[in-house]
Every structure is written in C-alpha cells, then in structure tokens.
C-alpha positions, 0 to 999 in steps of 0.5 A, spaced: 138 061 117 139 068 117 140 072 123 137 079 125 143 081 129 146 088 129 153 088 126 157 093 129 163 097 126 170 097 129 177 098 128 184 098 131 190 102 130 197 102 133 199 108 137 206 109 140 206 102 142 199 101 144 193 098 140 186 102 141 180 099 139 174 103 137 166 101 136 163 106 132 156 105 133 157 106 140 163 111 140 167 106 145 174 105 145 179 101 149 187 101 149 191 095 150 198 092 149 196 087 143 191 087 138 188 081 140 187 083 147 184 090 145 179 086 141 177 082 147 177 088 151 172 092 146 168 086 146 167 086 153 166 093 154 160 093 148 157 087 152 157 091 158 155 098 155 149 094 152 147 091 158 147 097 162 143 101 157 138 096 156 137 097 164 136 104 163 129 106 162 131 113 162 137 114 157 138 107 155 135 109 148 140 115 147 145 110 149 144 105 144 144 111 139 150 114 140 155 114 134 162 116 134 164 123 131 165 123 123 173 123 124 173 117 127 168 114 121 173 117 116 179 114 120 175 107 120 174 107 112 182 109 111 184 104 116 179 099 112 182 101 105 189 100 108 188 093 111 185 091 104 192 094 100 196 091 105 192 085 106 192 086 114 184 085 115 184 084 122 185 091 124 177 092 121 172 088 124 165 087 126 162 085 133 155 082 134 150 087 138 149 083 144 142 080 145 137 081 151 137 075 155 131 071 154 
C-alpha cells in the first residue's frame, strides 16, 4: 500500500560545535548540541508548524507553501553529495508531512 503523504526535504550541518537542522519545504531551522537531538527538534517543529498552519484560515495556505531560499537548496544538494561521497547519509534526511487528525 502506497502512502500519499508528502515527504519533506531536510538536512543537517555542523557549525562551531552545534548542529543545525533545516526543513527546506517550510524554511524552518533548529539548533542543538547533537545531530539526533537537532533532527528530533526539527521533527517537533514541523509538526507544530503544520498544526498551526492548518488552523489558520487566513494565512495557512501561504505558510504551507513557504520554501527556503535558493542558497539553502544549494547547500542541501552540496551536503547530499558530500554525504554520498563520505558515506554519512544521516545528514540528509526526509520527514513525513504531518497529517491532519481525523
């Protein structure tokens, strides 16, 4: 059975000892001391963001169509290439779009 759930493109990078995780599809970012914590924080932020957007009858559609700037997409593909070459695939990851509760 195939899921029609939207897959969100995300990546993580390390800067000055901290990890930054970014969701390109909503232009969201979080920072943490570990990669796993940054990914978890980003997942939580995505869920909160989508819930808030779905409740907003005025700006909700705009919020759900907000994309990261081009330099973030270029950085994503650069990190994706490096991840493939260095065999560190956990720096580029996907998150499933949270679904509206039934």
